C-alpha positions in Angstrom: -12.3 -38.5 -49.5 -9.5 -35.6 -48.0 -12.2 -33.7 -46.0 -11.3 -30.2 -46.2 -12.2 -27.9 -42.9 -12.8 -24.1 -43.3 -14.5 -21.5 -41.2 -18.1 -19.3 -41.6 -17.5 -15.8 -41.5 -20.5 -15.6 -39.6 -18.6 -16.9 -36.9 -16.3 -14.0 -37.0 -18.6 -11.2 -38.4 -17.7 -8.8 -35.2 -14.3 -8.5 -36.0 -14.3 -8.4 -39.3 -16.4 -5.7 -39.3 -12.8 -3.6 -37.8 -10.1 -5.3 -39.8 -11.9 -7.7 -42.4 -8.1 -8.2 -44.3 -6.5 -8.8 -40.8 -8.7 -11.1 -39.9 -8.9 -13.3 -42.8 -5.2 -13.5 -42.8 -5.5 -15.4 -39.4 -7.9 -17.6 -40.3 -5.3 -18.4 -43.0 -2.5 -18.3 -40.3 -3.9 -20.7 -38.3 -4.3 -23.2 -40.7 -7.5 -23.5 -42.5 -8.2 -24.5 -45.9 -10.9 -22.1 -46.7 -14.1 -20.2 -45.6 -17.9 -20.1 -46.1 -19.5 -16.6 -47.2 -22.4 -15.2 -45.3 -22.2 -11.8 -46.8 -19.6 -9.3 -46.8 -18.8 -6.2 -44.6 -19.4 -2.9 -45.6 -17.1 -1.5 -48.2 -15.6 -5.0 -49.2 -16.6 -6.0 -52.7 -16.9 -9.3 -54.0 -13.5 -8.7 -55.9 -11.6 -7.3 -53.4 -12.9 -10.5 -51.0 -12.2 -13.3 -53.6 -8.9 -11.1 -54.4 -7.7 -11.6 -51.1 -9.3 -15.1 -50.4 -6.9 -16.4 -53.7 -3.8 -14.7 -52.1 -3.7 -16.6 -48.9 -4.9 -19.7 -50.7 -8.0 -20.0 -49.1 -11.0 -21.8 -51.2 -14.1 -21.6 -50.4 -17.2 -24.1 -49.8 -20.0 -22.0 -50.4 -21.8 -19.1 -50.0 -25.0 -19.0 -48.2 -27.0 -16.0 -50.0 -30.5 -15.5 -51.2 -31.7 -18.6 -53.2 -32.7 -18.4 -57.0 -35.6 -18.2 -57.6 -38.4 -15.3 -59.1 -37.1 -12.0 -60.7 -33.5 -12.1 -59.5 -32.5 -15.9 -60.2 -30.5 -15.0 -62.9 -28.7 -12.1 -60.8 -28.2 -14.5 -57.8 -26.5 -16.9 -60.0 -24.4 -14.4 -61.5 -23.4 -13.5 -58.2 -22.3 -16.7 -57.0 -20.4 -17.0 -60.8 -18.5 -14.0 -59.8 -17.4 -15.3 -56.5 -16.4 -18.4 -57.7 -18.7 -20.8 -55.5 -20.2 -24.0 -57.0 -22.8 -24.1 -53.7 -25.5 -21.8 -52.9 -26.4 -22.3 -49.9 -29.7 -21.1 -48.2 -33.1 -22.3 -45.5 -35.7 -21.2 -44.1 -37.3 -20.0 -40.7 -38.9 -21.5 -38.0 -42.5 -20.6 -39.3 -41.7 -22.0 -42.8 -42.3 -25.5 -41.2 -45.0 -25.0 -38.8 -47.8 -26.8 -41.1 -47.5 -30.0 -43.5 -48.8 -27.1 -46.0 -45.8 -24.9 -44.8 -43.3 -27.7 -45.7 -44.5 -28.4 -48.9 -44.8 -25.2 -49.7 -40.7 -24.5 -48.7 -40.1 -28.0 -50.5 -41.2 -26.6 -54.3 -39.1 -22.9 -53.3 -36.0 -25.3 -52.7 -36.8 -27.4 -55.7 -37.1 -24.8 -57.7 -34.1 -23.2 -56.6 -32.1 -26.2 -56.7 -33.3 -26.9 -60.4 -32.1 -23.2 -61.5 -28.8 -23.7 -60.2 -28.5 -27.2 -61.7 -29.1 -25.7 -65.3 -26.6 -23.2 -64.7 -24.0 -25.7 -63.1 -24.0 -24.9 -59.5 -25.8 -26.6 -56.7 -28.4 -25.6 -53.8 -27.4 -26.9 -50.9 -30.1 -26.5 -47.8 -28.8 -25.6 -44.2 -30.8 -26.9 -41.3 -31.7 -25.3 -37.9 -33.4 -27.4 -35.1 -36.8 -26.5 -36.1 -36.8 -29.1 -39.4 -36.4 -31.7 -36.5 -39.4 -31.0 -35.0 -42.9 -32.9 -35.6 -46.2 -32.1 -37.1 -48.4 -34.8 -36.6 -46.3 -37.4 -34.7 -44.2 -37.0 -38.3 -40.0 -35.4 -38.3 -40.2 -32.5 -40.5 -37.3 -33.1 -42.2 -38.8 -36.9 -42.8 -41.5 -34.8 -44.4 -39.3 -32.9 -46.4 -36.5 -35.9 -47.7 -40.1 -37.3 -48.9 -40.9 -34.0 -51.2 -37.4 -32.5 -52.1 -36.1 -33.2 -55.6 -33.1 -35.2 -55.7 -30.1 -32.7 -57.1 -31.2 -30.5 -53.6 -28.1 -31.2 -51.6 -27.6 -30.1 -47.7 -25.3 -28.4 -45.1 -25.7 -31.1 -42.2 -24.9 -28.5 -39.1 -24.9 -31.3 -36.8 -25.4 -29.1 -33.9 -28.8 -27.9 -34.4 -30.1 -31.6 -35.3 -28.8 -32.6 -31.9 -30.3 -29.7 -30.2 -33.6 -30.6 -32.2 -33.7 -33.9 -30.4 -32.3 -36.2 -32.9 -29.3 -38.0 -34.1 -26.6 -36.2 -36.0 -24.5 -39.8 -36.9 -27.9 -41.2 -38.3 -28.9 -37.8 -40.2 -25.4 -37.8 -41.7 -25.2 -41.3 -42.4 -29.0 -41.3 -44.4 -28.0 -38.9 -46.3 -25.0 -40.0 -47.8 -23.8 -38.3 -50.9 -26.3 -35.5 -50.2 -24.4 -33.8 -47.1 -20.9 -32.5 -48.8 -20.7 -29.7 -46.2 -21.2 -30.1 -42.2 -21.4 -27.1 -39.7 -19.3 -27.9 -37.0 -19.9 -26.2 -33.4 -19.8 -27.5 -30.1 -21.3 -26.4 -26.8 -24.3 -28.0 -24.1 -26.8 -28.4 -27.4 -29.8 -26.3 -25.3 -31.2 -23.6 -27.4 -30.2 -19.7 -26.5 -27.3 -21.0 -24.6 -23.1 -20.0 -26.2 -21.7 -22.1 -27.8 -17.8 -23.7 -27.5 -14.4 -24.6 -29.5 -15.4 -27.6 -31.5 -14.2 -30.9 -28.7 -15.1 -28.6 -25.9 -19.3 -29.6 -25.7 -21.6 -32.4 -26.2 -21.1 -33.3 -28.9 -19.8 -36.2 -30.4 -17.9 -35.5 -33.5 -15.7 -38.9 -34.1 -18.9 -40.8 -34.3 -20.2 -38.4 -36.8 -17.1 -38.4 -39.1 -17.3 -42.2 -39.2 -20.0 -42.1 -41.4 -19.7 -38.8 -43.2 -17.8 -40.4 -46.1 -19.0 -38.0 -48.1 -18.5 -34.8 -47.0 -16.2 -32.3 -48.6 -15.9 -29.4 -46.2 -15.7 -29.7 -42.6 -17.1 -26.0 -41.7 -16.9 -24.2 -38.2 -19.6 -22.2 -37.3 -20.4 -20.8 -34.1 -23.7 -18.4 -34.2 -22.3 -17.1 -30.4 -19.4 -18.6 -28.3 -18.8 -18.5 -24.4 -15.1 -17.6 -25.1 -12.7 -15.3 -27.2 -14.3 -16.2 -30.8 -11.1 -16.0 -32.6 -9.3 -18.3 -30.1 -12.5 -20.9 -30.2 -12.5 -20.8 -34.1 -8.4 -21.7 -33.6 -9.3 -24.4 -31.2 -11.9 -25.9 -33.3 -9.1 -26.1 -36.3 -6.5 -27.7 -34.1 -9.1 -30.7 -32.3 -10.6 -31.5 -36.3 -7.2 -32.0 -37.5 -6.8 -34.6 -34.8 -9.5 -36.2 -35.7 -10.1 -36.1 -39.1 -9.0 -38.5 -41.3 
């Protein structure tokens, strides 16, 4: 499967607030296949954003948004469809995985959301951080999650946070197979609290990860914070990935 390369717009959130159209145009000029959303700056409507993306030939890997559960379930699904996405991406904070009971509760919410999305022709993917790779009573939280999640729950594996959490991203991506259609790509020292770097400039072994990522549809560059100029790091990440993506 040919992998598309996108960028999570959270990476350039500061730049987008100053010049949304201009920054999106720069991303297209860099050669990215698409983008991933995590909200829009004030004054930018979904309709305007989608029109701009289409005019520049940028696809959408998905959007980080509220999970379709509870009284807002239908609105969230309608919002996703208005954006033209097929994947709703969500996650939970560290306090939601501190005990076995909390893990169970979180998984129940993910299952509810995934089944609601499935009924609407969409899918839900969990985006991880490092806390899903901690342990409760000697057991990896992520393993506990896999036992309780419905098979229709997909994953956007943040490979950097897997490694930062102490696990092997190669093993995780390989074990998930088709359930991991999206991979987040960031690099750096893999130490909590330290800024990130362009892909290929840090401790991550992306060639090994991509060897087992046969089912990955999108590689999505996401730099939460960066030790260098953000736009340059976004561009450099794409240059690097194009060299190693088969």
